[in-house]
Each structure stands twice: as C-alpha cells, then as structure tokens.
N, C-alpha and C positions, 0 to 999 in steps of 0.2 A: 666299072660296077657292077657286081653281080650281085644279084639279088640269091639269099639260100634259104630253102625253107628246109628242119628238121622236122617229119614226120615219126610221130611215134603210136606206135598199135603195137595188139593185141601178144604182134608175134615179128617181130625187130623193127627197126629204125629204117629208114629212107629218107634221102636228102635230095631237094630236085634243085634247079640252078639254072636263074635266069640270066641274060646277059640286057640289060639295058630296057628290055620295055614291059619286065613282067607278064606276058601274055605267051609269048613259045617258053618251055622249061624239056630241062632234060633229067629226069632220075634216074638215079643209083641206088643199088639195095640188090636184098635185104643184107644189113649190118644189125647186128645182133639178133640174128635170125633162132627164130624160139624161144624169145625169151618178150616177155613181156613189158614196155617203154612205158610207164604210165607218166612218166613227168620229163621234159627234158629241155635246155635254153644252149642259147650259144652266147657265151659268152666273148666279145670282141675289147673289152678295154684294157688287155692288154697288145694290141696290135695285132697279133697273128691269132686267129682262134681257137679259143678254146670251146666244144662241144660236150655239154651232163648229159647222164641219162641214169635216169633211176626207174630201175631193170628188177622185175623178181624171175630170179630161177626157178625154176619149176618144183629142183628139186633143197636148193641150195638155198633158196629165202631171197629176201631181196637186199642189194645195195645202191652205190654209187660207183657210174663208171667213166670216162672221161678220155677223150683223142685231141690230140691236138697237132692232128694230120686230116685232120674233116674224115674221119672214119676211117684213114686207112690203117692205121693201129692202132688199141685201148686197154687201158689201163685199170686197174681195182684196188685200193689198198687191204693189203693185207689183212686179211678179217672182220674186214669191210669195214668204211667210212662213215657210217653211223653205228656205234651200239649203247643201246642203253645202259645206264651203270649196274652195275652190278644187284645193289642194293634195292634197284626199282622192284624188282621180279618182272620185270618185263619187256616182250621180246618186238624189234621193229616189224611190220607187217607188210607195209608199202611208203614209196616215198614219191606224197602226190607232186611236189611243188620244189623246184630250182629255180632262184630267183638271185643272180647276183648283182652285187649293191651296185652304188655309182661308181663314177670314174675316180673319185675322191680316197674309195677305200676301195682300191683296186685287187686286193686278194680274197673280200668277205662276199662268201655267196653264202641263200639261206638257203634253208631245207625247210617242208614241212611237208609232215608224215603221219601213218597210222601205227597205231594211236596218236589221240590228237597231240601231239608235238611241234613244235619249233626249235631248229639248231644252228648253229652259226660257225662258217668254216672263216679262217683266216689264213690258208694256203689256197685258195683258187681250185675247191671243192675234193680239194682231197684224205681230208681228215674233217671231224664234226664236231659240235659241242654243244650236249643238251643245253637251251633256253633254259636253267631253272625254276626262274620269278614266275613264269606260266606251268610248267610244270606243277609247280607249289600250289597251285591260286587255288585257294577254297573251293571254287565252279566246279574244278574237274574232274570230280568224283559222278557229279550229276551230269556233265556233255554228254549227250547219248548217240549213239552210231547214227549216222544216217543211211539211208536203203545202202549206199555202195560202200559203206565202213564211219567208222570216226575218221574224222580227215582232217587238217589241214592244208586247205588245198590252194587258199590265196597269201603272199607274203608281197606287202604293200610297204620297201621301206624309202621314206622321205628323201629327195633328195637336198636337199635343202637344211636338215639337223638328224641327229639320230635317231627319229622317230620312225617307229616301227609298227605297221597295222596288221593283222590278221585277221582271217575267217573262217568259218568252218561250222564244217558239217557233223553233229549240231551241237551249235554250242553259242553262231550269233558273230560280231566281230567285238574283237578286243584290241586297244591302242597300250603302245608303252612310249615314252617319252628318251627314253635311253634303249629300246629293245629286248631288253633284258630285267628290270624290275618296273612296280608299279601298273600290272596289266590290268586297264579295267575297260568294263564292255561300256559296248556304241553300239547298241544295238535298238535303241528306244525307238518308235513310231514304226520297226520293219514288223509286220502281223506273223505271228505262226498261233495259225487253224488247230493244228493237233495237241493245242497245249492247252491247258482251264482259263488260265486266262492269255487273250487272244493279242496282248499286248506284252506280251513279258520284259523282263529287263533283260536277260538271259535267256537263249536256248533255243532262237530259230533259228531253221534249217536254212540257212543262204546259202548257194550256189556257188558262186563269183561276186568278187566288188574290183571295180576300176575306178580309177581316179582323174578328176577331169585334168586338159592339160591347160588352163590355164590356173589353176585356184586349188594347192595341194589339200584345203579341206572340203571341197567340194566331191561326192565320190557316188558314184553310181552304182545299185547291189541289186541284180538278179534273185529273186527269193524264189522259197518256195510255195509258190502261190505269190503273185506279185513282185512289180519291178519301183527301187524305191532310189530316191536325193534324200543326198544331206550338206546343207553349207554351212556345218561348222564340225567339221571333221568326226563326225556320227553321235554328237550331243544328241541330235534330233534327226528323226526322217520322215519324208515324205514320199507319196504313193506318187507315182507320174508313169501309171499304167494305162493309164484312158487314153484310148487311141490308137490301142495295139491289138490286134484276134483275141488274143491270148494272152493273159497273164505269167503262164508259166515256161521254163524255160532253163534252162546252164550257163549256158557264157552272158558274161556281157563285156563288152570293150569299147572301151574309151581311146577319142584319137590323142594321139600321142602330141599335136602339133595345133590343131584346132577347137581353141575352149567353146564348151555345148555341143560340140557332137559326140555323141555314144554310137553303136547300135549292139540289138538285139537277134536272137532266134526263137522267136515262141512259134510253143508246143501246145498242144493239148493238153492239159491240165486232166490230173495227173499222170491216174493208172495207166492212160493211152499211150500219151508221150511220141507225139505224131505232128508233122505243121497239122496249121488247120486242113483242111481239104486235100491233104495229100500234096502238096505246094512249098515247097523249103521254098523261103523265102528270108532274108535279113530285113529287119525294121531302122530308120535311121531320124536319129533326132538332132537338130541344129543348134534345139533351142531348150537346151539342158533335160529335153523329158516332159516340155508344155503339150508339145505338137513330135507325132512320128509319120516318116511316111516309109508304104513298103517300097524294097529297090533289091536288084538284083536279079535283073535280065540274064540267060543262059547257065539261070540254076532249074533243079530239075521238076515238070509235074507232075504227078501218077507217084513219088517217094513217098516213103511208111517208112523213112530212115528218120535217127535223128540226132540233133549235134553235140557231143561232151565239153560239160563246162571248160577245160583246155585245148578243143579241136576247134576253138573261134581263134585269129591273132590279126593284129596289125602292127607296119611295118613304119617305118620313120622318113619313111619316100615323103617325094608332092608332085603328087596329088598321095593323099596315103594308099596303101595299098592296103589289100583284106583277103584272110585266107580262112578257106574254111571245112574241116574233115569231118566224114560223117562214119554214121557203125555200120554203112554198108563200101565203107574201102576203096571212097573218091573224096578227092580234094581238087578243091575248085578256088580258083586267086583272082582278085579283081584290081585292076592296078586307076580307080577309079574312084576311091572312096563306096564299096558295092553295085553302082549304075549298071555293070556290065561283069560278071566271072565269064574265063575260062577254065578248063577241064585240065586240074593239074598232073594226076592218077587216077587211075580207076584196077578197082578188083584187088585192092590192099586187103588186109584183115583188117577187122574194128577200127578205125581213125581213134586213140587217146589223148593224143597231142599234137598241135601243133606250134611250131616259132618261126619267126622269119627274122632273118639278119640282112642287113646290106653291108656285102664286104670290098674291101679296096681292090 
C-alpha cells in the first residue's frame, strides 16, 4: 500500500509518497511548474489513479488538466474543459474544487468554480457542463465575492442518493436532491456578523463544510467567525465553537470512518489570520463538537502562517491520517488522527490544496 499526497501550490504541484508507515515520505516535483494549482483530486475509482488539477495559467487563464500516470504526462481538453456558454457573457476565473463522485457513478466529477458556479463531468473530468439549475437560482445576483473571490469551494455528493450539497463564499450552503434542480438554501443558524441580519437565510461566508462519517444529515461548517453543526441536512445549524481558542479559520475536516470526529485549525479572527499565540495546532472533537481537544505535537511554535480551506485533509487509513499544508510552504502528516505530526516537505510555494489517496 502506498499513500499519495497531491500538494497544489501557487507555483506548481508536488507529489509525496509513503510506503506503509505514513511517517517517511519521498517528494517529487514540481509538476505544472509556475502554474497555480488551486484544486486537485486523486480519482481512484477506476483502478488506476487519475490526477485532476484545476490550474491557472498566468497568461492563458484557468482550466482543468489530468494525468493517468501519476504526473509523468498531463493532458488538457482543447479550448478548455470548463467554458461558460457564450450567452452568459461570463468567463471562468478559477477552479476551486474538483470532487469525484461515488464508485457507483465512476465517470462523474464535480467542479466548483469562480464565479460561483457548479459543473458536472460525465467523462472523468475531461469536459464539464454547467449546472444551470444553480446558475439560474434567483439568489445568484446577490451572492457577493468573499475576500478571496466568489467561489463554490465545497462540493459534497451523497454516496447513497443523487443529493448534492455545495458551499460558497459568500452565499452559504445550498442543497439539491438531484444535483441539478431545486437548489435550496441550507444555512439557517450560521451567523453573518457583517450582515444587517446576523442570522440570514443565505449570504453567509461559509469557509468549508464536511459530512460526518455516521450520518449524511450531520455536517460541520467552519464559518467566517464560528464553527457549526447541523443534524438535519442543513435545515438548522447550531454553534459548536465553545472550547476552541478562536472560532475563525478556513478548513474543517471530518473523519471518513469514525462518527462524531472532526478537526479544525483555529486562527485569530479575522484580519490577523494567524494561529493563536503563534502556535500552529489542530483541535479535534470526538463527540460532534460538544468538546474540543488540542492535538498536533510536532506542529511548530513561533509560527505565524495559516492553513487555507483545502490545505487540510484526511485519508481513509486506520487510524485516520491527517495532512496540513501551510502558506509558508510546509506540509505535515499525522498517522494517528492528529496526535503527532511529521514534516513531509518545506520551502514549497504557498500551499493551496492537499489531497490524500491510498494506492494499491
């Protein structure tokens, strides 16, 4: 068994591999040198892995590229895998999220993009179609760009149905039972301190959403100020931030195997955006946010960096592995659910995204 980390940065993609222990890593790269890699995924549903990368050419704009030989060669669709219909008068600005669907839908890949839009591929990520039901939603004209841009940054397909949940900055959480039509806001209870209504129906600057391992209706959200949980698929949310040193942050990660377990990386809110007291740490809950425990031995003190929304992920190992990438170019790995971390790589460009996969 080989564990693979795909590390997307401001100036290219690096790949790290570990055989068996997830503590010792070899790193190769850069791949796609000088391209911003804001989204990456490792699709293992077809047996041999496919790397998908949402890149930003400095002069030619954004697109999706893929590799079926672990980065040795790359391909891209002529004229771009994601192109807005001409009648929209809109151009793609960035690919924020690439999310393969379940094994039962092996060709389906979802892309969340800027401007706020959702796209579906049925050919493994070679070409994408705009999900018009969300694009034509009456709320869309009032979705404002967050500090980093107007992004659908979270796409969560339900493994047991056709339901899809998305989250965006700013706009909040939306869900559709078929992934195409009937999109409904699912953010009630998440705060929006910048809004005249502090608890609006939609419009929150949700930073990331993760689904609990035991119940698809239970989700966790890291908000722009606040950490929240829903037990009813987003119909209502409640705060679970008590016990954290700060309620601001970007990522939230849930365990893929243990119900009630999730992790956050607190940052001082909100303009400072650094770890409290300069101590980069992960905080873990094992009771769905009722309590939190600081973990992360091996993460640095005297650290004034931050972790972006997709630069934190978990693998499907037992115990669960965690991976953290920082804006000062470091990547850390834990093979014990966050208790201890070891350094995978340092001196990389600004880390934007980290994704883990287990390869046979």
